[in-house]
C-alpha positions as protocol buffer text, in pm:
chain_id: "A"
residue {
  index: 1
  type: MET
  ca { x: 14135 y: 2340 z: 8892 }
}
residue {
  index: 2
  type: VAL
  ca { x: 14289 y: 2083 z: 8655 }
}
residue {
  index: 3
  type: LEU
  ca { x: 14661 y: 2019 z: 8682 }
}
residue {
  index: 4
  type: SER
  ca { x: 14807 y: 2007 z: 8334 }
}
residue {
  index: 5
  type: LEU
  ca { x: 15139 y: 1837 z: 8290 }
}
residue {
  index: 6
  type: PRO
  ca { x: 15368 y: 1827 z: 7988 }
}
residue {
  index: 7
  type: TYR
  ca { x: 15321 y: 1511 z: 7778 }
}
residue {
  index: 8
  type: GLY
  ca { x: 15615 y: 1313 z: 7919 }
}
residue {
  index: 9
  type: LEU
  ca { x: 15528 y: 1382 z: 8281 }
}
residue {
  index: 10
  type: THR
  ca { x: 15164 y: 1283 z: 8226 }
}
residue {
  index: 11
  type: VAL
  ca { x: 15283 y: 944 z: 8096 }
}
residue {
  index: 12
  type: ILE
  ca { x: 15503 y: 894 z: 8404 }
}
residue {
  index: 13
  type: LYS
  ca { x: 15214 y: 993 z: 8632 }
}
residue {
  index: 14
  type: TYR
  ca { x: 14986 y: 729 z: 8479 }
}
residue {
  index: 15
  type: LEU
  ca { x: 15253 y: 459 z: 8500 }
}
residue {
  index: 16
  type: LEU
  ca { x: 15328 y: 545 z: 8860 }
}
residue {
  index: 17
  type: GLU
  ca { x: 14956 y: 518 z: 8944 }
}
residue {
  index: 18
  type: GLY
  ca { x: 14956 y: 165 z: 8797 }
}
residue {
  index: 19
  type: VAL
  ca { x: 15278 y: 59 z: 8963 }
}
residue {
  index: 20
  type: GLY
  ca { x: 15139 y: 130 z: 9308 }
}
residue {
  index: 21
  type: PRO
  ca { x: 14948 y: -201 z: 9343 }
}
residue {
  index: 22
  type: LEU
  ca { x: 15251 y: -383 z: 9194 }
}
residue {
  index: 23
  type: ILE
  ca { x: 15482 y: -235 z: 9457 }
}
residue {
  index: 24
  type: GLY
  ca { x: 15232 y: -327 z: 9728 }
}
residue {
  index: 25
  type: ALA
  ca { x: 15207 y: -684 z: 9614 }
}
residue {
  index: 26
  type: VAL
  ca { x: 15584 y: -727 z: 9580 }
}
residue {
  index: 27
  type: THR
  ca { x: 15628 y: -577 z: 9926 }
}
residue {
  index: 28
  type: ILE
  ca { x: 15375 y: -816 z: 10083 }
}
residue {
  index: 29
  type: PHE
  ca { x: 15524 y: -1112 z: 9904 }
}
residue {
  index: 30
  type: THR
  ca { x: 15872 y: -1017 z: 10022 }
}
residue {
  index: 31
  type: LEU
  ca { x: 15777 y: -937 z: 10383 }
}
residue {
  index: 32
  type: LEU
  ca { x: 15552 y: -1241 z: 10431 }
}
residue {
  index: 33
  type: LYS
  ca { x: 15769 y: -1471 z: 10218 }
}
residue {
  index: 34
  type: LYS
  ca { x: 15467 y: -1581 z: 10017 }
}
residue {
  index: 35
  type: LYS
  ca { x: 15448 y: -1725 z: 9665 }
}
residue {
  index: 36
  type: SER
  ca { x: 15168 y: -1633 z: 9425 }
}
residue {
  index: 37
  type: SER
  ca { x: 14985 y: -1906 z: 9239 }
}
residue {
  index: 38
  type: ILE
  ca { x: 14900 y: -1652 z: 8966 }
}
residue {
  index: 39
  type: THR
  ca { x: 15138 y: -1612 z: 8677 }
}
residue {
  index: 40
  type: ILE
  ca { x: 15165 y: -1315 z: 8446 }
}
residue {
  index: 41
  type: PHE
  ca { x: 15071 y: -1522 z: 8139 }
}
residue {
  index: 42
  type: GLY
  ca { x: 14798 y: -1735 z: 8301 }
}
residue {
  index: 43
  type: THR
  ca { x: 14744 y: -2076 z: 8145 }
}
residue {
  index: 44
  type: SER
  ca { x: 14849 y: -1980 z: 7790 }
}
residue {
  index: 45
  type: VAL
  ca { x: 15145 y: -1761 z: 7697 }
}
residue {
  index: 46
  type: LYS
  ca { x: 15032 y: -1751 z: 7333 }
}
residue {
  index: 47
  type: LYS
  ca { x: 14679 y: -1628 z: 7416 }
}
residue {
  index: 48
  type: SER
  ca { x: 14817 y: -1370 z: 7657 }
}
residue {
  index: 49
  type: ILE
  ca { x: 15053 y: -1224 z: 7400 }
}
residue {
  index: 50
  type: ILE
  ca { x: 14775 y: -1215 z: 7140 }
}
residue {
  index: 51
  type: MET
  ca { x: 14536 y: -1040 z: 7379 }
}
residue {
  index: 52
  type: ILE
  ca { x: 14790 y: -773 z: 7472 }
}
residue {
  index: 53
  type: SER
  ca { x: 14887 y: -723 z: 7109 }
}
residue {
  index: 54
  type: ILE
  ca { x: 14534 y: -661 z: 6983 }
}
residue {
  index: 55
  type: PRO
  ca { x: 14478 y: -315 z: 7130 }
}
residue {
  index: 56
  type: ILE
  ca { x: 14834 y: -209 z: 7039 }
}
residue {
  index: 57
  type: ILE
  ca { x: 14783 y: -313 z: 6681 }
}
residue {
  index: 58
  type: LEU
  ca { x: 14437 y: -159 z: 6648 }
}
residue {
  index: 59
  type: PHE
  ca { x: 14527 y: 171 z: 6809 }
}
residue {
  index: 60
  type: SER
  ca { x: 14841 y: 189 z: 6593 }
}
residue {
  index: 61
  type: ALA
  ca { x: 14655 y: 103 z: 6278 }
}
residue {
  index: 62
  type: PHE
  ca { x: 14362 y: 345 z: 6329 }
}
residue {
  index: 63
  type: GLY
  ca { x: 14550 y: 610 z: 6517 }
}
residue {
  index: 64
  type: ILE
  ca { x: 14432 y: 856 z: 6781 }
}
residue {
  index: 65
  type: ASP
  ca { x: 14375 y: 1223 z: 6699 }
}
residue {
  index: 66
  type: ASN
  ca { x: 14567 y: 1455 z: 6928 }
}
residue {
  index: 67
  type: ASN
  ca { x: 14653 y: 1818 z: 6970 }
}
residue {
  index: 68
  type: LEU
  ca { x: 15023 y: 1750 z: 7033 }
}
residue {
  index: 69
  type: ASN
  ca { x: 15108 y: 1759 z: 6665 }
}
residue {
  index: 70
  type: LEU
  ca { x: 15212 y: 1392 z: 6675 }
}
residue {
  index: 71
  type: ASN
  ca { x: 15137 y: 1138 z: 6406 }
}
residue {
  index: 72
  type: SER
  ca { x: 14804 y: 983 z: 6500 }
}
residue {
  index: 73
  type: HIS
  ca { x: 14934 y: 628 z: 6441 }
}
residue {
  index: 74
  type: TYR
  ca { x: 15244 y: 690 z: 6654 }
}
residue {
  index: 75
  type: TYR
  ca { x: 15027 y: 847 z: 6925 }
}
residue {
  index: 76
  type: GLY
  ca { x: 14795 y: 551 z: 6913 }
}
residue {
  index: 77
  type: PHE
  ca { x: 15086 y: 316 z: 6958 }
}
residue {
  index: 78
  type: VAL
  ca { x: 15225 y: 514 z: 7252 }
}
residue {
  index: 79
  type: ILE
  ca { x: 14888 y: 543 z: 7429 }
}
residue {
  index: 80
  type: SER
  ca { x: 14812 y: 169 z: 7381 }
}
residue {
  index: 81
  type: VAL
  ca { x: 15151 y: 69 z: 7520 }
}
residue {
  index: 82
  type: ILE
  ca { x: 15098 y: 299 z: 7821 }
}
residue {
  index: 83
  type: ILE
  ca { x: 14750 y: 160 z: 7884 }
}
residue {
  index: 84
  type: SER
  ca { x: 14868 y: -203 z: 7843 }
}
residue {
  index: 85
  type: THR
  ca { x: 15160 y: -148 z: 8082 }
}
residue {
  index: 86
  type: TYR
  ca { x: 14929 y: 17 z: 8334 }
}
residue {
  index: 87
  type: CYS
  ca { x: 14688 y: -277 z: 8313 }
}
residue {
  index: 88
  type: ILE
  ca { x: 14969 y: -532 z: 8357 }
}
residue {
  index: 89
  type: PHE
  ca { x: 15099 y: -349 z: 8666 }
}
residue {
  index: 90
  type: GLU
  ca { x: 14747 y: -334 z: 8817 }
}
residue {
  index: 91
  type: GLU
  ca { x: 14668 y: -699 z: 8740 }
}
residue {
  index: 92
  type: ILE
  ca { x: 14990 y: -824 z: 8897 }
}
residue {
  index: 93
  type: GLY
  ca { x: 14925 y: -611 z: 9202 }
}
residue {
  index: 94
  type: TRP
  ca { x: 14558 y: -686 z: 9261 }
}
residue {
  index: 95
  type: ARG
  ca { x: 14517 y: -1030 z: 9112 }
}
residue {
  index: 96
  type: GLY
  ca { x: 14862 y: -1154 z: 9200 }
}
residue {
  index: 97
  type: TYR
  ca { x: 14810 y: -1092 z: 9568 }
}
residue {
  index: 98
  type: LEU
  ca { x: 14440 y: -1056 z: 9637 }
}
residue {
  index: 99
  type: GLN
  ca { x: 14319 y: -1353 z: 9435 }
}
residue {
  index: 100
  type: ASP
  ca { x: 14532 y: -1587 z: 9647 }
}
residue {
  index: 101
  type: GLU
  ca { x: 14420 y: -1418 z: 9970 }
}
residue {
  index: 102
  type: LEU
  ca { x: 14047 y: -1415 z: 9882 }
}
residue {
  index: 103
  type: LYS
  ca { x: 14016 y: -1765 z: 9741 }
}
residue {
  index: 104
  type: GLU
  ca { x: 13975 y: -1905 z: 10094 }
}
residue {
  index: 105
  type: LEU
  ca { x: 13666 y: -1682 z: 10133 }
}
residue {
  index: 106
  type: ASN
  ca { x: 13508 y: -1841 z: 9824 }
}
residue {
  index: 107
  type: SER
  ca { x: 13493 y: -2179 z: 9998 }
}
residue {
  index: 108
  type: ALA
  ca { x: 13331 y: -2017 z: 10301 }
}
residue {
  index: 109
  type: PHE
  ca { x: 13028 y: -1909 z: 10102 }
}
């Protein structure tokens, strides 16, 4: 059985799935009073903004067909922003915490 949610609730569901690792990382940083060496923009703010803009621009320009009777270009924009936000949340959660924790293992091998 597949659970079908109205459009708005499906978006919230996906964003909540992505925010889980972010909440975990923030909780660990707060409880253990740690600082992350990883930043959200990496070594280049300009390159980071360009890379996050590319899928949003392409999905908006080409559009995504849908059965919600929404404009395909608008729908492409919305989906690309949701996917990008999800990815940012996941990256902050996993990379922001785990990369610092696991870098000590790299020197062991």
